[in-house]
C-alpha positions in Angstrom: 7.0 23.5 59.7 9.9 22.5 57.3 8.0 19.9 55.5 4.9 21.7 55.3 6.7 24.3 53.3 8.2 21.5 51.0 4.7 20.3 50.4 3.5 23.5 49.8 5.9 24.4 47.3 5.2 20.8 45.5 1.8 21.5 45.4 1.9 24.2 42.5 4.8 22.5 40.8 3.2 19.3 40.8 -0.3 21.2 39.4 1.8 23.0 37.1 3.1 19.9 35.2 -0.3 18.2 35.4 -1.8 21.1 33.5 0.9 21.1 31.2 0.8 17.5 30.1 -3.6 18.0 30.1 -2.9 20.7 27.6 -0.9 18.7 25.1 -3.3 16.4 23.0 -1.2 12.9 22.1 -0.3 12.8 18.2 -3.4 11.5 16.3 -2.9 8.9 13.4 -3.4 10.4 9.9 -4.7 8.1 7.1 -3.9 8.9 3.4 -6.5 7.4 0.7 -3.6 6.3 -2.4 -6.1 4.5 -4.4 -10.3 4.3 -4.4 -12.1 3.0 -7.4 -14.8 0.6 -8.3 -13.0 -0.4 -11.3 -9.6 -2.0 -12.2 -6.9 0.3 -13.9 -8.5 -1.5 -17.7 -12.2 -0.3 -16.7 -13.2 -3.9 -15.2 -16.0 -3.3 -12.4 -14.9 -4.6 -9.5 -16.7 -7.4 -7.4 -15.9 -9.5 -4.1 -15.0 -12.8 -5.1 -16.9 -15.6 -4.4 -16.3 -19.0 -2.4 -13.6 -19.3 0.1 -10.4 -17.3 -0.5 -7.1 -16.5 1.1 -5.3 -13.1 1.0 -1.7 -13.0 0.1 0.4 -10.4 0.6 4.1 -9.9 -0.8 6.9 -8.3 -2.1 8.1 -7.9 -5.5 11.5 -6.2 -6.2 12.7 -6.0 -9.8 16.0 -4.8 -10.5 17.1 -1.7 -12.2 16.9 -2.3 -16.1 14.7 -5.2 -15.2 11.1 -6.6 -16.4 8.0 -8.5 -15.9 7.4 -10.4 -18.9 3.8 -10.9 -20.2 1.3 -12.2 -17.8 -1.8 -12.0 -15.8 -3.6 -12.0 -12.8 -6.8 -14.6 -12.5 -7.8 -13.1 -9.2 -8.2 -9.6 -7.9 -4.7 -7.9 -7.3 -3.8 -4.6 -5.5 -0.3 -2.9 -5.5 1.2 -0.4 -3.8 4.8 1.2 -5.4 7.2 1.9 -2.5 10.2 2.7 -4.6 11.3 3.2 -8.8 9.3 3.7 -11.3 7.5 0.8 -13.6 5.6 1.0 -17.2 3.2 -1.3 -17.4 1.7 -2.4 -20.8 -2.0 -3.9 -20.9 -2.2 -5.6 -24.0 -6.0 -6.5 -24.6 -6.8 -2.9 -23.3 -4.2 -1.0 -25.6 -2.9 0.8 -22.2 0.4 1.8 -21.3 0.6 3.6 -17.9 3.4 4.7 -15.4 3.6 4.0 -12.0 5.7 5.5 -9.4 6.6 5.6 -5.3 3.1 5.8 -3.7 0.9 4.9 -6.2 -1.7 2.0 -5.6 -3.2 0.4 -8.5 -5.7 -1.8 -8.5 -4.6 -4.5 -11.3 -6.8 -5.8 -14.0 -8.3 -8.8 -13.7 -7.4 -12.0 -16.3 -5.8 -9.2 -18.9 -2.1 -9.9 -20.4 0.3 -7.2 -19.4 4.4 -6.9 -18.8 6.3 -4.2 -17.1 9.5 -2.7 -17.5 11.5 -0.4 -15.0 12.1 2.9 -16.0 14.8 4.9 -14.5 18.1 4.2 -12.5 16.3 2.4 -9.5 15.0 -0.7 -8.8 11.1 -1.2 -8.0 10.0 -2.4 -4.9 6.1 -3.1 -5.2 3.6 -4.2 -1.6 0.9 -6.8 -3.4 -2.3 -8.1 -2.1 -4.1 -10.8 -3.9 -7.3 -11.9 -2.9 -7.2 -16.3 -4.3 -8.8 -19.5 -3.8 -6.9 -21.1 -0.8 -3.4 -22.7 -2.0 -3.6 -20.9 -5.4 -1.3 -18.6 -6.8 -2.6 -15.2 -8.8 0.0 -15.3 -11.7 -0.1 -16.9 -15.1 2.9 -16.2 -17.4 2.4 -16.7 -21.1 
């Protein structure tokens, strides 16, 4: 009889615990679109590269007071500024833009540009390139 009493008391407790966990839904992932575009930052229409390609994911860190010298990207480059602020001057487009944390940039293709860190903090940028196998997506002037 004593064992039966324990089983009787435990069953409602187990049902209450099971019911409580069934009522609490698990956390769900959240997606935030940082940029959705059909053209580059300078207005060039986007198109899929033809032929074989590699995707290269890298991080570029620019110290406070630093700069990116004049350069261009022959193939598509996508960038997300993780920290700091960067002022980029696009020579051919006559465009100057500032980018900060959380901003996603679809870089100009084959257009000369340079960047300068603004403010006291270093800049960290996550970049994704689409390039022909074994190639680099940076041409310095």
